[in-house]
C-alpha angles and dihedrals in degrees: 000000000000090000090056090051090051095049092047091049090053093050092048088051092050090049094050093047095052109101098191110083096208091053089047092053089048091052089048091054091043093051096034092236136125121249091235125023117250115257087241092055087074088062094055118095094200114035096194096056120087112249128169108259103168120093091241094058096039095047094047091050091053091049093050091051091047090051092051093049092045094051089049090059094060121105117219087265090050092050091049090048091047094051090050092053092043094054092052100040112112113229125188113282092235091060117096115240111280118218123233104289094212098054103023103034092118091061095052115123118222093258090054090052092052091048091051091049087060095053104030094087089056092048094051093047091056096058116006116124135143093275090055090073132065109262097237089047092051091050091051092050091048090052095046093049097035089233125153 
């Protein structure tokens, strides 16, 4: 792997040292590299691993993680209340059927997660109360937010 890093670094150096634009573009094509690294490349820890770098994948990944963490906060009563609200919540007719976010969240497609992100605040607003959350999680949230 280190050899590959070394070769790539040399190729990037050759590209950046080339003063003729047409030759620089030719080298980019030859090496399969960009003339300048993407701004998001600076955020990656490992430049040779594939990571989602478009806003759609990045946002959807964050929404999926937020959904998972939110559902893990629910007490048994909170899960039951959420499912009741979920089953009766009217979604647009053009949307495909969304599975239960608590038991089927791992099977959600990216479009499902984005749709859920739009309606989740409304769902939470309809049922969320102190008893909806696990007691230890509620205490942690109260401490972090300095809430009473």
